[in-house]
N, CA, C and O atoms as a MOPAC input file, in Angstrom:
PM7 MOZYME 1SCF
protein

 N      0.83600 1    -0.87400 1    -0.04200 1
 C      0.18800 1    -0.07700 1    -0.14900 1
 C      0.70500 1     1.15000 1    -0.04500 1
 O      1.30100 1     1.10900 1     1.03100 1
 N      0.85100 1     2.26100 1    -0.51800 1
 C      1.48200 1     3.54100 1    -0.85900 1
 C      0.64800 1     4.35000 1     0.14600 1
 O     -0.44700 1     4.06600 1     0.63200 1
 N      1.53900 1     5.58000 1     0.36700 1
 C      1.03600 1     6.41500 1     1.40600 1
 C      0.17500 1     7.21300 1     0.87500 1
 O     -0.30500 1     8.04100 1     1.64800 1
 N     -0.17100 1     7.23200 1    -0.18000 1
 C     -1.27900 1     7.89300 1    -1.09800 1
 C     -2.71300 1     7.61100 1    -0.78400 1
 O     -3.59800 1     8.46500 1    -0.83300 1
 N     -2.91100 1     6.18000 1    -0.41100 1
 C     -3.88800 1     5.73800 1     0.12100 1
 C     -4.15600 1     5.43000 1     1.70700 1
 O     -5.13700 1     4.83600 1     2.15600 1
 N     -3.18700 1     5.90600 1     2.36500 1
 C     -2.94500 1     5.43100 1     3.75900 1
 C     -3.96300 1     6.73800 1     4.14400 1
 O     -3.51100 1     7.81400 1     3.75400 1
 N     -5.29400 1     6.80900 1     4.86200 1
 C     -5.83300 1     8.09900 1     5.66000 1
 C     -4.84100 1     8.81400 1     6.64100 1
 O     -4.54200 1    10.00500 1     6.72900 1
 N     -4.29100 1     7.37200 1     7.57900 1
 C     -3.64400 1     7.88100 1     8.83700 1
 C     -2.56700 1     9.01000 1     8.39800 1
 O     -2.21500 1     9.74600 1     9.32000 1
 N     -2.22300 1     9.15800 1     7.63800 1
 C     -0.98700 1    10.25800 1     7.08800 1
 C     -1.87000 1    12.03700 1     6.84800 1
 O     -1.32100 1    13.13400 1     6.75400 1
 N     -2.89500 1    11.80500 1     6.82200 1
 C     -3.62800 1    12.84000 1     6.89800 1
 C     -3.98000 1    13.75300 1     8.26100 1
 O     -4.60700 1    13.44800 1     9.27600 1
 N     -3.29500 1    15.04100 1     7.84900 1
 C     -3.62500 1    15.71100 1     9.17000 1
 C     -2.58500 1    15.36700 1    10.13000 1
 O     -2.79400 1    15.77900 1    11.27100 1
 N     -1.09000 1    14.44900 1     9.85800 1
 C     -0.69800 1    14.14400 1    10.99200 1
 C      0.54600 1    15.33500 1    10.77400 1
 O      1.21300 1    15.59400 1     9.77200 1
 N      0.56100 1    16.01300 1    12.32100 1
 C      2.01300 1    16.87900 1    11.46700 1
 C      3.23600 1    16.01900 1    11.87800 1
 O      3.32200 1    15.01200 1    12.58200 1
 N      4.43800 1    16.98000 1    10.99100 1
 C      5.61300 1    16.53500 1    10.70400 1
 C      6.43100 1    16.11700 1    11.83800 1
 O      7.34300 1    15.29800 1    11.72000 1
 N      6.12500 1    16.64500 1    12.87400 1
 C      6.57000 1    16.78800 1    14.06800 1
 C      5.99600 1    17.13400 1    15.18100 1
 O      5.17400 1    18.04900 1    15.12800 1
 N      6.30500 1    16.44500 1    16.55000 1
 C      5.75300 1    17.09700 1    17.98200 1
 C      6.76600 1    17.29300 1    18.42300 1
 O      7.79100 1    17.23900 1    17.74300 1
 N      6.74800 1    17.56400 1    19.63900 1
 C      7.63600 1    17.67400 1    21.14900 1
 C      7.74000 1    16.74200 1    21.55300 1
 O      6.66800 1    16.29200 1    21.95900 1
 N      9.04100 1    15.75500 1    21.75700 1
 C      9.00400 1    14.80800 1    22.27400 1
 C      8.84300 1    14.69000 1    23.59900 1
 O      9.33800 1    15.56500 1    24.31000 1
 N      8.09900 1    13.55600 1    24.21800 1
 C      8.17400 1    13.54600 1    26.03500 1
 C      9.36600 1    13.43300 1    26.44200 1
 O      9.66600 1    14.07500 1    27.44800 1
 N     10.24300 1    12.71400 1    25.88500 1
 C     11.78900 1    12.58700 1    26.73100 1
 C     12.48600 1    12.41500 1    25.65400 1
 O     11.94000 1    12.30200 1    24.55600 1
 N     14.21300 1    12.35700 1    25.87300 1
 C     15.11600 1    11.87900 1    24.88400 1
 C     15.32300 1    10.54700 1    24.10600 1
 O     15.64600 1    10.38800 1    22.92900 1
 N     15.07100 1     9.69200 1    25.01400 1
 C     15.09300 1     8.74700 1    24.88400 1
 C     13.70000 1     7.34700 1    24.86800 1
 O     12.53700 1     7.75100 1    24.86900 1
 N     13.86900 1     6.32900 1    24.85900 1
 C     13.01900 1     5.49400 1    24.89700 1
 C     12.21400 1     5.53100 1    26.38000 1
 O     12.90400 1     5.17300 1    27.33500 1
 N     10.97700 1     5.88300 1    26.63600 1
 C     10.49000 1     6.38500 1    27.78300 1
 C     10.04300 1     5.15900 1    28.88100 1
 O      9.66000 1     5.41000 1    30.02400 1
 N     10.15600 1     3.89800 1    28.36400 1
 C      9.94400 1     2.57600 1    28.94300 1
 C     11.44300 1     2.15200 1    29.54300 1
 O     11.78100 1     1.80000 1    30.67300 1
 N     12.31700 1     2.36200 1    28.11200 1
 C     13.43100 1     1.92600 1    28.85700 1
 C     14.50700 1     2.82100 1    29.87200 1
 O     15.45600 1     2.46900 1    30.57200 1
 N     13.82700 1     4.24800 1    29.56900 1
 C     14.77000 1     4.82300 1    30.76100 1
 C     13.90400 1     4.57700 1    31.83300 1
 O     14.44100 1     4.98600 1    32.86200 1
 N     13.01100 1     4.18200 1    32.00900 1
 C     12.19000 1     3.99300 1    33.38800 1
 C     13.04600 1     2.38000 1    33.98200 1
 O     13.53500 1     2.15700 1    35.08900 1
 N     12.98300 1     1.66800 1    33.02600 1
 C     13.69500 1     0.41300 1    33.51200 1
 C     14.99000 1     0.28600 1    33.53000 1
 O     15.60000 1    -0.69800 1    33.94600 1
 N     15.45900 1     1.28800 1    33.07400 1
 C     17.20400 1     1.20000 1    32.87900 1
 C     17.66200 1     0.13400 1    31.81100 1
 O     18.70700 1    -0.44600 1    32.10500 1
 N     17.06000 1    -0.22900 1    30.61700 1
 C     17.45100 1    -0.64000 1    29.84100 1
 C     17.74800 1    -0.36800 1    28.37500 1
 O     16.89700 1     0.48600 1    28.12900 1
 N     18.32600 1    -0.53300 1    27.41300 1
 C     18.85500 1    -0.22200 1    26.30500 1
 C     18.32800 1    -0.48700 1    24.85900 1
 O     17.79800 1    -1.56200 1    24.57700 1
 N     18.46300 1     0.36800 1    24.08600 1
 C     17.31000 1     0.43900 1    23.08100 1
 C     18.55200 1     0.55400 1    21.90900 1
 O     19.70700 1     0.89500 1    22.16600 1
 N     18.03400 1     0.18800 1    20.57600 1
 C     18.62500 1     0.21100 1    19.49600 1
 C     18.55600 1     1.51600 1    18.47000 1
 O     19.46900 1     2.06800 1    17.85500 1
 N     16.96100 1     1.83700 1    18.52000 1
 C     16.58800 1     3.05200 1    17.77800 1
 C     15.35600 1     3.67100 1    18.24600 1
 O     14.51000 1     3.02600 1    18.86500 1
 N     15.26300 1     4.61300 1    18.03100 1
 C     13.75400 1     5.23900 1    18.31100 1
 C     13.04800 1     5.47600 1    17.79500 1
 O     13.39100 1     5.64100 1    16.62400 1
 N     11.68500 1     5.69100 1    18.03800 1
 C     10.61400 1     6.10600 1    17.09800 1
 C      9.58300 1     7.23700 1    17.91400 1
 O      9.35200 1     6.89800 1    19.07500 1
 N      9.08700 1     8.21900 1    17.58000 1
 C      8.61500 1     9.12600 1    18.02700 1
 C      6.98500 1     9.21300 1    17.47200 1
 O      6.82600 1     9.32800 1    16.25700 1
 N      5.55400 1     9.14700 1    18.53400 1
 C      4.46400 1     8.96300 1    18.01300 1
 C      4.32800 1    10.53100 1    17.80100 1
 O      4.61900 1    11.37300 1    18.65100 1
 N      3.84100 1    10.78200 1    16.53900 1
 C      3.28000 1    11.79900 1    15.73900 1
 C      1.90900 1    11.92200 1    16.68600 1
 O      1.46800 1    13.06600 1    16.57300 1
 N      1.32700 1    11.34000 1    17.32800 1
 C     -0.25700 1    11.90200 1    17.96700 1
 C     -0.02100 1    12.52000 1    18.95000 1
 O     -0.39200 1    13.69400 1    18.94000 1
 N      0.68500 1    11.99400 1    20.19200 1
 C      1.18000 1    12.41900 1    21.15000 1
 C      2.70800 1    13.00300 1    22.04100 1
 O      2.85400 1    13.54000 1    23.13900 1
 N      3.78200 1    12.54800 1    20.84500 1
 C      5.22500 1    12.35900 1    21.47300 1
 C      5.74200 1    11.65300 1    22.48700 1
 O      6.70700 1    11.95900 1    23.18700 1
 N      4.94800 1    10.52700 1    22.55200 1
 C      5.52100 1     9.50200 1    23.23800 1
 C      6.73500 1     9.31900 1    22.42200 1
 O      6.68800 1     9.74700 1    21.26900 1
 N      7.99200 1     8.66000 1    22.90300 1
 C      9.42000 1     8.07300 1    22.25100 1
 C      9.31800 1     7.15500 1    22.74900 1
 O      9.19700 1     7.17800 1    23.97400 1
 N      9.31700 1     6.01600 1    22.10800 1
 C      9.63800 1     4.47600 1    22.01400 1
 C     10.73200 1     4.08500 1    21.30700 1
 O     11.35000 1     4.83800 1    20.55500 1
 N     11.11400 1     2.47300 1    21.59500 1
 C     12.24800 1     1.93500 1    20.92500 1
 C     11.34900 1     1.07200 1    20.24500 1
 O     10.20600 1     0.63900 1    20.39800 1
 N     12.84000 1     0.92600 1    18.95900 1
 C     12.10300 1     0.28100 1    17.86400 1
 C     11.92500 1    -1.36200 1    18.04600 1
 O     12.38400 1    -2.00200 1    18.99200 1
 N     11.21900 1    -1.86500 1    17.02500 1
 C     10.96100 1    -3.97100 1    16.98800 1
 C     12.36900 1    -4.71700 1    16.95700 1
 O     12.48400 1    -5.93000 1    17.13500 1
 N     13.46000 1    -3.81700 1    16.70100 1
 C     14.99500 1    -4.33700 1    17.07300 1
 C     15.20600 1    -4.34700 1    18.50300 1
 O     16.01600 1    -5.15400 1    18.96000 1
 N     14.57600 1    -3.54700 1    19.28100 1
 C     15.22800 1    -3.38100 1    20.53300 1
 C     14.17500 1    -4.21700 1    21.46100 1
 O     12.96600 1    -4.34800 1    21.26700 1
 N     15.04300 1    -4.79600 1    22.62200 1
 C     14.18900 1    -6.04900 1    23.37800 1
 C     13.06100 1    -5.82300 1    23.71500 1
 O     12.20200 1    -6.67900 1    23.92400 1
 N     12.89500 1    -4.27400 1    23.83400 1
 C     11.26400 1    -3.90700 1    24.71200 1
 C      9.84400 1    -3.66700 1    23.61300 1
 O      8.65300 1    -3.86600 1    23.85500 1
 N     10.54700 1    -3.13800 1    22.27400 1
 C      9.37400 1    -2.71600 1    21.15400 1
 C      8.56100 1    -2.21500 1    21.72800 1
 O      7.43500 1    -2.69200 1    21.86200 1
 N      9.07600 1    -0.76500 1    22.36200 1
 C      8.05500 1    -0.31500 1    22.87700 1
 C      7.26000 1     0.82100 1    22.22100 1
 O      6.35500 1     1.39900 1    22.82200 1
 N      7.65100 1     1.14000 1    20.89300 1
 C      7.07000 1     2.12400 1    19.88500 1
 C      5.90600 1     1.16700 1    19.75400 1
 O      4.93400 1     1.52800 1    20.41800 1
 N      5.76500 1     0.19400 1    19.16600 1
 C      4.66700 1    -0.93700 1    18.83700 1
 C      4.15300 1    -1.32300 1    20.28600 1
 O      3.12100 1    -1.93100 1    20.00200 1
 N      4.24600 1    -1.33700 1    21.61700 1
 C      3.46000 1    -1.66300 1    22.51100 1
 C      2.66400 1    -0.31500 1    22.48700 1
 O      1.43300 1    -0.29800 1    22.49300 1
 N      3.36800 1     0.71500 1    22.46300 1
 C      2.76000 1     2.14400 1    22.71900 1
 C      1.23400 1     2.38800 1    21.26100 1
 O      0.19000 1     3.03900 1    21.31800 1
 N      1.60800 1     1.84100 1    20.55700 1
 C      0.35000 1     1.82700 1    19.33700 1
 C     -0.72600 1     0.74400 1    19.49500 1
 O     -1.92000 1     0.93900 1    19.26500 1
 N     -0.07100 1    -0.68900 1    20.00500 1
 C     -1.61200 1    -1.57400 1    20.69000 1
 C     -1.98500 1    -0.61700 1    21.67900 1
 O     -3.12200 1    -0.22400 1    21.41700 1
 N     -1.46100 1     0.01200 1    22.85200 1
 C     -2.24100 1     0.34500 1    24.00300 1
 C     -3.16600 1     1.63000 1    23.15800 1
 O     -4.28700 1     1.30000 1    22.77100 1
 N     -2.83500 1     2.65100 1    22.96100 1
 C     -2.92000 1     3.65000 1    22.37500 1
 C     -4.14600 1     3.52900 1    20.96100 1
 O     -5.34800 1     3.76400 1    21.08100 1
 N     -3.62700 1     3.21400 1    20.00000 1
 C     -4.09100 1     3.14300 1    18.59600 1
 C     -3.57200 1     4.38800 1    17.68200 1
 O     -3.87400 1     4.56800 1    16.50200 1
 N     -2.80600 1     5.12800 1    18.40500 1
 C     -1.88400 1     6.07600 1    17.80600 1
 C     -1.28800 1     5.48000 1    16.50300 1
 O     -0.22000 1     4.87600 1    16.60400 1
 N     -1.93900 1     5.60600 1    15.17200 1
 C     -1.47900 1     5.01200 1    14.01300 1
 C      0.10700 1     5.56900 1    13.27000 1
 O      0.62400 1     4.87000 1    12.39800 1
 N      0.61800 1     6.58100 1    13.62500 1
 C      1.57800 1     7.08400 1    12.73000 1
 C      2.60100 1     7.41200 1    13.71900 1
 O      2.32600 1     8.03600 1    14.74400 1
 N      4.13300 1     6.88000 1    13.34400 1
 C      5.34600 1     6.97500 1    14.11300 1
 C      6.15600 1     7.56800 1    13.09600 1
 O      5.77300 1     7.52500 1    11.92700 1
 N      7.25700 1     8.12900 1    13.41900 1
 C      8.64500 1     8.72600 1    12.49900 1
 C      9.66900 1     8.36600 1    13.42100 1
 O      9.58600 1     8.27600 1    14.64600 1
 N     10.79600 1     8.14200 1    12.56200 1
 C     12.04000 1     7.50100 1    12.82700 1
 C     12.92500 1     8.47700 1    13.56800 1
 O     12.76500 1     9.59000 1    13.06700 1
 N     13.58800 1     8.49700 1    14.32400 1
 C     14.40100 1     9.50600 1    14.97200 1
 C     16.19300 1     9.39000 1    15.24400 1
 O     16.58400 1     8.34000 1    15.75300 1
 N     16.90200 1    10.12200 1    15.01100 1
 C     16.56100 1    11.33300 1    15.09800 1
 C     16.51200 1    12.21300 1    13.96900 1
 O     16.17700 1    13.39700 1    14.02100 1
 N     16.88000 1    11.54700 1    12.89500 1
 C     16.47900 1    12.82800 1    11.41600 1
 C     15.25600 1    12.71900 1    10.76400 1
 O     15.15000 1    13.28200 1     9.67500 1
 N     14.02700 1    11.91900 1    11.35600 1
 C     12.84200 1    12.06800 1    10.52600 1
 C     12.61400 1    11.47000 1     9.23500 1
 O     11.65800 1    11.59900 1     8.46900 1
 N     13.53500 1    10.88000 1     9.15000 1
 C     13.94200 1    10.06400 1     7.74200 1
 C     12.89300 1     9.37500 1     7.04100 1
 O     12.98400 1     9.26700 1     5.81800 1
 N     11.56500 1     8.72600 1     7.87200 1
 C     10.53600 1     8.32700 1     7.07500 1
 C      9.65300 1     8.35100 1     8.25300 1
 O     10.02500 1     8.55400 1     9.40900 1
 N      8.42300 1     8.12100 1     7.84800 1
 C      6.87900 1     7.59700 1     9.01800 1
 C      6.39100 1     6.56400 1     8.47900 1
 O      6.41700 1     6.17100 1     7.31300 1
 N      5.86700 1     6.07600 1     9.55700 1
 C      5.16700 1     4.31800 1     9.22200 1
 C      4.03300 1     4.36800 1     9.88300 1
 O      3.94200 1     4.69200 1    11.06700 1
 N      3.10200 1     4.04900 1     9.14900 1
 C      1.46700 1     3.76500 1     9.67000 1
 C      1.55800 1     1.86200 1    10.14500 1
 O      1.83900 1     0.87200 1     9.46900 1
 N      1.26500 1     1.99300 1    11.24600 1
 C      0.98900 1     0.63400 1    12.12900 1
 C     -0.17600 1     0.08600 1    11.71600 1
 O     -0.18700 1    -1.13800 1    11.84000 1
 N     -1.40400 1     0.68200 1    11.15800 1
 C     -2.45500 1     0.00300 1    10.63600 1
 C     -2.27300 1    -0.26000 1     9.50300 1
 O     -2.97100 1    -1.24600 1     9.26600 1
 N     -1.60600 1     0.11000 1     8.41600 1
 C     -1.37100 1     0.03500 1     6.82600 1
 C     -0.21300 1    -0.93500 1     6.70900 1
 O     -0.18200 1    -1.69700 1     5.74200 1
 N      1.04500 1    -0.96900 1     7.91700 1
 C      2.02700 1    -1.52100 1     7.64600 1
 C      2.74100 1    -0.67000 1     6.42400 1
 O      3.37300 1    -1.29000 1     5.56800 1
 N      2.62100 1     0.78600 1     6.36600 1
 C      3.05500 1     1.11300 1     5.31400 1
 C      4.17600 1     2.69800 1     5.73500 1
 O      4.19000 1     3.38500 1     6.75600 1
 N      4.85300 1     2.78900 1     4.67300 1
 C      6.23500 1     3.66700 1     5.12800 1
 C      5.51600 1     5.02600 1     4.11500 1
 O      4.92200 1     4.87100 1     3.04700 1
 N      5.75900 1     6.21100 1     4.75600 1
 C      5.57200 1     7.49700 1     3.76500 1
 C      7.12100 1     7.98100 1     3.74600 1
 O      7.45100 1     8.96800 1     3.08900 1

């Protein structure tokens, strides 16, 4: 699916203020992460699926917030619902 068909990108800001510098859950638990993802709905910072905690995906499953962006460079967006990059 291309991003043009994914309605979840409509109206989503390109950036939001990060709640934390690192993965919120990993910082609380004292664990490490591989890469970070920023929720474009609320600013939650979670670790990627290559990290042991997979907290960005867990955040989507808990909240339903569909779109995140790769940190630190915002190179791409990901829609969890359609499993599509933008």
